[in-house]
N, C-alpha and C positions, 0 to 999 in steps of 0.2 A: 766603355764600360767601368768600373769600378774593378782597381787592381790592388792586391794588396801587397806594403810599401816593399818591402826586401824579398833577397830571390829565395825560392824554395830551400829547405834547410839540408834538404837529401841529394838533389840534384842542382842549387841554383848556381853553382859555379858557372854555368855556360850563360847562364840569363842575367841581364841587366835588371829585370822586376819578379814578382811572384805572378802566379797565376789572376784572373779573375774570380771574382769572389762565386759569379755564377760556374765558374771551371772548378771551384772548388766542392762547389755544391754534387755538380755534377760529375766529378772523377772520384767523388771520396768514396771506400767501401766501408771504412772503420763501421759506419752505421750496423752492416750486420757481420765481418767477419772478427769482431770484438771476439765473438764465442772462441774465436781459436787461441784466444789469449793463453790457455794451460799448456796447451801444442807449440805454439811460440817459445812459451819461457822454457819448456823441456829442451824444446832443440837448439837455441842459445846457449842452456847451460851444457849440451855437451860441446856446443862448436866453442865455447872457452875453454873446456878441458882438453879439446885436440888442442887450441892455439900454444896450450902450456907446455902439451906432451910434446909437441915439436918446437917447441923454442920461441917461437913467436912471440908469445906473452910469458910473462914470471906468475910464479905460482901464487905469488900473492896478490899479480892483478885478477887471474881468475878466482880467488875463495872471494874476494870482492866483488867480480861482476857477479858470482853466484850467488852471490849472500845479496843483494842489490835487487834478483832478480825473484828470490824467494819472499823476499819484503811484498815486491810489485804482485807477485802472486795471491799474496795475504791479502792485500786489499783488492783484488778485481774478485777473490769469491768475497771478499767482506763485504762489495757492493759502493768502495770510495774511492777507485782509481778511476781520475776523470779522463773520459776520451774526449779527442779535440781531433775533428775534420779538417782542422786545419796542417793536421799529419798524415793525413790520407788514410791511412790501413791501420790495423794492429800491430806491426812492426814496428813501422816507424813511432807510432805512440810510446809504444813499451821502451823504445831504443832511445827516445829524447827523453823519458822522464827518468830512465836509467841513468845518462848518459850528464843530470845532470846533479842526480847525488854521486854516482859514482865514475872520475872523471876520466878512469883506465876503462874505460866502457866503450869511451872512443875506438876502440882498436878491437872491440868484438867483430864488426863488418869486415874484417880482414878477410881477404878471399872468400866473401861472402855475395852475393847476388840475391835481391829479394826475390828472382825467379827461381834460384832452389832452397830461398827458407820458405818459400809460401808451397813448393812442390814438398818439401819436408812436412812442416804443419798438414795439410791437408791427409799425408800417407798418414802420418800420426793420428788426425781425427777417423779416417776410414776405419785403420784396427779398433780403433774404440767402439765406432759408430757399431762395424759388424758385428762384435760382442755382444753390447747393449740389443741391436736387435734379434741378436741369437738366441740368448735368454728370453725375452719378451716373446718373440715364437713359442719357445719351450714351454711357457706359463699359459697359453693359449689349447698348448697338445696335453698339457698336465689336464685343463678343464674339460678338454675332449674325451682324454682318459677315466676319468671321474664320470661323467655320464653315460660313455659306454659302458662301464661295470656297474653303472647303477642299474639297467635298464639291458641288460645281456640276454634276456629273455624275450623281447621286445619285438616282434615280427610287424612289419610294415613293407608294403610293397613298392619295388622299385620300378622306374620311370625311363623310360625312353621316349622322346616326341612330347614330352609331359603326358602321354598317355600310360598309364598300369601298365606294365610288361611283365614281372617275375617278384615273387617274395624273396625277401633277404631279411635281415635281422638289421634291426636300427644300430646297431653298435658296429656292422658292417659298414655299414654308408659315413658313419661317424669315422670309422677308422679310414676311408678313402679320402676323409678331410684330412688325415691327421698325415696321411702321404704326402698330402700338396703342400702342407704345413713343413715336414720334412724337408723336403726338395729346399722349400726357401733357407730354409736354416742349411742348408750344404750349401746353396748359393751362395751366401753372407762368407760363407769359411771362405769359399773361393776366394771372392773380393779380398777380404782380411790377408788372405795367399798372395796376392796378384800386389796389395799395397805394400807386402814387405820386404821392400828395397829401399835402399836411403839413396836420397837425390843429391844429400849434399856435399858439396865440394864442385859440384858441376858449373855453379858461378851461374852467369848471364845465358852464357850457353857453351861458351868452349875453356870452362875449367878454371885457373891459374899459373901461373909462375912462382907461386909460391908454395913451400915443398909442404903441402898437408899430410893427411893421414886419412883417408875417409872413412878405411874400414875400422879404423879406432872410432871415429865417431860414429856410423853406423853398429858395431858394439855396443856403444854407449846408450846409443837410444833404442834398443831391442829389434832391429831387423836382422837379425838371424837365425839360420834355419833349426832344423827340429836339433843338429847337433852342436849349434851356437856358433856354428860360422858366420861372419858378416856377410853380408848380402847387399851389395851396391850396384847401383846402375851402372850400365855398361856404355853409354852414347850420351855426353853431355846435352848434345842437342836434342835427343830425343825426351832426355829427364825433363829437361824445362817446357818441352813443346805437348807432351805427350798427356791428354785426360781420358784414356781407356777407364782406368780405376773408375773415374766419374762417373761414365757414361756405365760400367759395368753396375757399378752401386746403384746409379739411379734404376738400372734395368731388373735388377735385384727386386728394390723395391716396388717398382710394377707389375711384376710378376705376381709377389706375393699381394699385393693391392688390389690383383687382378682375382687370385685365390680368396681373399678377403669377400670379395666382391659373390662368388659363386657360392660362396656356403652362408653368404647374407642372403640371398636369393633363397636357397632350398628352407632358411628360417623362415622367412617372409612368407612363403607359398604353406609350410607347413603349420604355423600360425594362421593363415586366413581362417574363417567362419567352412568356408568349405572343404577344406582338407583338415583342421584341426585337430593335427596329431600332437600338436606341444601350444604350451603357453610360455610365450616371454617374460623375463621376467619386467615388472612394473616400473623397479630402478633405473632400465634403461628403452623406456616407449614413455610415449606422448599421450594426451587427451587431445582431443579439440574442442577450438574455443566456439563450436557453433553447437554440435553433435555428443550430447552429455555421452552416450553409449559407447564411442570410439576407446580402442585402445590401439594408438598406431606403431608398429614396427620401427621409430625414428634409429636407436643405434645401427640397427643393420638398413636402413635406407642411407645413412651416410655415409656406410662402410663402401657401398655403391659407389657414392657419388664422390670418395674419396679416391676411389682407383682411379677416376679419370682424370684427377688431378696429378696424382703419379704418373700415370703415362704422358701428361703433358709439360711436365720437369723434365722425363727421358727426351721428350722431342724437341724439348727447347736446349739442351746440352748438346743432342744431335746435330741442330740447324747450326747451333753457337760454333762446333768447329770443322764442321765439311770443309769451308772454302778457306782456311788460313794458311799463310803460308809458313813454314819451320822461318824462326823457332817461335818467340816468344811476340804476343800481339795482346795490345791492351784489351783487345773484347774478354779476354780469357778472366777478366775480373767479374765479370757477369756469371763464371762456371759455380759460383758458390751459393746463391741464393737457393736454385732449384736443388743442390744438393740438399743444404741445410733442412730445405723442407719436407724431402723426401723422407730424410731422418726422423724428422718430429713426429710428420703426420703415420709412417709404417708405424715408430713407436707406440704410437695414440691408438691407431688400430688396432694392432695385437694386443695391448690394453684392454681398450672395447670389446674385444670378439671375446677374451674370456672372460670377461664378465658376464657378457651375457649367455654365453656356452654354460658358465657356473652356475649360473641359478632358474636356467631353463626346468621347466615341467611337462615331462611326459605323459599324456593323456593316450593310455592301456588300453582303456575300451574300445576310443575310437580307432589306436591301431588297427587292435585284433580286430574287428568288424570290417575297415579297410582291406585287413589280407587275407579275411575269408572266403574273398570272392574264388569261386573257381577256377574261375579263368585265366586266374595267375599262375597256372600248372598247365594249361595247354602244350607247353614246350617241353613237357613232361610226359604227356601224349604222347609225340612223339618219338621221344626216345623209346616208350614203352614199345610203338612199333619196329624202332629199330631191332632191338635186343629180340624181337621178333624174325628178323630177318629183312625187313622193308626197306628198302633204299630212303635214304634219310630225304630228297626230294619226294617222293610217294608219299613218303608219310608225313610230308608239313603238306601238301594236299589232301592228304586225306584227314588230317587233323580242321584245316580248313573248312571242309565240306560237314566236321559234326557241328563246330562253331556255329555253321549257319544254321544245323539243321534247328540247335539249341535258341538259336536267333527266333527262329523262324515259329516254331512251338510257344517260346516265350517263358521258357524254362532255363534253369542252372543247368552248366555242362554236366554235371553227375548225376543232374535228375531226366537225365534220358534213359531209356529200358537199353539193353543188352541187345535185344532185338534191331533197335535204331542204328544204335552203334555197329554193331555185324553187319549191319545191310549197306552199312560205308565203305567198310572193309573189313574182311574175313577175317585179316590176321587180330580184330580185337577178340579176347576169349574172356572168360567172366570174371576173369581176375583186374579186369580194366578201371574198377572204380577203386584198386589198392593208390590209385595215383593220386587220387585226393586227400590221402591222407595227410595235410602238413608237416607233422612231424617229421614221419619218414621222407620225406619231399627233401627236405629241410638237411637229414643227414647224408643224405646219399652223393650232396653238393662236398664232398670229399677233398676236392684235388686244390693242392696248395693255393693261395690269393680266393677259395673258393669260402662262401658262405655257410658252412656246415658247424654246429655246434662246438665239434671239437678244433676246425682251424679256428674259429673265433678264440677258444681257449687259448690256440697257440699265440694268436697276433696279440693278444690280449697281456702274454706273458712278454712279447716281443717287447710291447711298449713300455713295458713297467722297466726292460733292463737299459731301453734306448734312453728312458727318459730320467730312470734314476731314482 
């Protein structure tokens, strides 16, 4: 099998020949970890500053290294930097090119391993990714708030088991989605906090004998607490072996994907001819290649599908790390593709959800017709009996008997006579039909978190404050 002619530039002292071409192709990671370049350069600039701070390199060498790194970053952003799989990964591609231009860069890897280097790059990436996803989720939340405010007076049936249950304001349902997305946003904030610990200085896994200053590096990179105090990982072995933040990030993405999927499912159901509560925007739907009348909710169906992909990425990471001994193992190179994919897909899903929600049309007349069903207030009939001193279990059975009687008679609940209802239970008085005043029924749902008009106004104001 063909091998490269010389020993590998980063670890070749131990070897008489370089790896086989097939091994190079098999083991390279630069094809996917090149996207870490901005974070790798940020970490290397801080490393150079720290080395100069403790006297391991001169200030002039530090300045030359940092200037060279800035030039490489410019080339990366401009698409001019040439990545080479023979240098394996993003770290060595940048270091090799930098050393060719700046001889002092040969000192940059002093007291540093690729193990703590990549750990630092990834934690910087996670902090960036969590901020980005938090902002995109806010975009979807703002679209939800706009839809809720525009349809604040619209009532729809709420469902359990996909059967009509009780009336709610459409905005109350939309705010349920809002709560789900807010928990997602908070989860990413928590992942940010867990990522906010500096790994640099852990070395391969046992630190270094050189007089480095880890706290200095942490402050340079922004790994600090709310008071500006450096946050540095406390065990060098755990630092390079730990992948908890990877799992937490992928987990947060997977849960967000589940929420996107559940929202999408509601939208799909509501947009069906059978429900017809809403019309989805044409820009986020497609037609059929055969049936010209079709308008398919593709954006929502793909949101459901992406959820499975995000769950798969989490499972990949869990399986990857479950049996690894401490500390670093090459298996961990495969931890990045699922993380990057989860970031990309979650960001895309949040944008698509915002676009879909921002342009949907509510069919008010259809919603009004659906919520006019008196059976939606059957529970209110039981509450009425409770106010008359009837134990709830007895009231529940009494209402069930009234519902059965209405079905047998082929009439709506509120079309039964006073005598018929009183015959089921004597506690029904002449005012029992007041129950079916929908406006009154909604106003009485006045407790915290309930769908009364007053609570709806309160929650609208709350979300305005939260979302700015």
